[in-house]
C-alpha positions, 0 to 999 in steps of 0.5 A: 449833716452836710447839705449841698453834696459831698465835697471833694475828698481830702481838703481841709474844709471837708464837712464845711457847708457854705451858703453863698449869696455872693455875685460878681468876683469878690465873694465868689472868688472867696468861696471858690477857694473854699470849694477847692479846699473841700467845702460844700458850697451852695450858690444861691442865684436869682432866676436870672442868674449871677450877672457874671455868667454873661460878661465874657467869652464862654462855651454857652451864653450863660457860662462866661470864662470869669463865671466858670473860673470863680464858681467851679465846684459849687452847686447852683440853687435858684431861689426867689428870696422875695417869695415865701417858698424861697425864704423857707428854702434858704432858712432851711439851708442856713440852719444846717450851714457853717458859713453864710456869705453875701455881697449885698449892701446892708439895707438890701440884705436886711430887707430880705430878712437875712441880716446877721441877727435874723440868720443867727436866730436860725443858727447861732453857731454860724459864721456870717460874712458880709462882703461890702464896698464900704463898711456899714459902720461909716458914712459911705456904708450904703454906697455902691462900689466896683473894682474901678471905683475902689482902685481910684479911691484907694489911690492906685491910679494916682500912684500909677500916674507918678510912675507913668505920667498918666492915671491908669487903673491896674490891668486886673481887677485887683480890688475884687480879688484882694478883698476876696482873699481877705474875706477868705482869711477873715472867714477862716479865722472866725471858723477857727474861733468857732472850732475852739469855742463853739461861738459863731460871729459876724464878719465884715470885709469891705473893699475900700478898707481892704484896699486902703490897708493894702496900699498903705503897707508901703505907701504910708511910709513917712506919713505914718509918723507924728509929725510926718517924716515925709509923704505917703509914697514909697519912692522905689515903686513910683520911680519913672525909670522903674519899668522892664528893661529894654534889651538888644532884642526885647525886654526883661524884668530884673531887680538888682536891689540888695548889696549882694546882688548889686556887688555880683552885678558890678563884678560881673559886668563892670559898668563904667558908671559904677562908683562909691556913691552907689555902694550901699542899698541906703545910698541907692534907695536915695537915688533910685530913679538914677540907678534904674536909668543907669541900669537901663543904659547897660542892659540894652547892650545885650540880648534878653537870653544873655541877661537871663543866663547871667542873672540866673548864674548870679542868682539875681531875680529876673524874668522874661515878660510873659502875657497871661496866655503864655502862663498856660505853657509855662514849664514851671507852672506845668511841672508843679501841676497848677493847671487841672483839666476838668470835663464839663457839659460844655467840654473840657476846661483847663483851670488855673488850679490851687496855688497852695500846697498842704502835705496832709490835706491838699486842695484841688479844683472842686469840679465844673461850674454849675449850670444855672439852677442845676442843683435846685431840685436835689438840694431842696430834696436834701432839705426835705422840701418837696417842690422847687420854690417859685 
């Protein structure tokens, strides 16, 4: 039995029920994607609601844009898990669910009697996903964490300092979102294992470990080897001249990188600084900041549109500089149907929708975000519980 309402038809996770005890962005972003892909997601909220309801602009005081986006298509059930009635209700939900996911620290979830052993005793086949700041298997396991602190600890501001001369956070909550995507794929792999074997299991996804792994994809570089062959940094990404190029009337992003693109550019433009010392990718990589500087000198001599036209003729990756707001009017994004408008009690909402495409089981925006506690009575009735827990 699927508890929490019928999921949107056709998605690959249709029939999967998720008990979602996450807040803020990491966990809710994971479960938002699951809802868009057909899962029935029951969002358990305390009486005051998820704090993300109140952190940004929205059509109602408890319906901020961030909350509305990452909690779309879910059902909100208000439970006080410190009460017997609240514990009874969540136990009944767990018994019928496929996935239980939370974002509480290990001590806090254990205090509620909802650690993995407790939940598996109710439903041995459940996939139980922990979303932590730090793995509980290490000495920092019970430390609190937010995106800013994880960005700092994984080295992201230090890399920005090498690039710009100032230690800055990246202007998006990168750690939260990447960890949310990691929680999604880890949960899906556990569900795939259960599909083959019938065996549930515990999954742990920590922001710090996730971002450390993410940063070291390229920045491990020479430090990976024994003995080390160089510092833990990928030189191209921290070259001081790596920035959008100024044109005669604006700015443009372009990467004239591999030998095919480089030779096409040199043949078409004929810059006076072109020489054999830049002939191969390996040569350019060793002096990448010099290369960026020389390109900057040349690109400032023509307009943005002139360069875009030329780069597209040469099939060199290039793009204008957009703002996030401009994405809503982007011709390509609208042509592929990224945005979906959904009617909600507070008016229509134009959601940035599902960025992936599946030919047989496509996802779509699962529906509006729930008002606080909007589905408490209905879900409890589905569980056979006659009254709303206090």
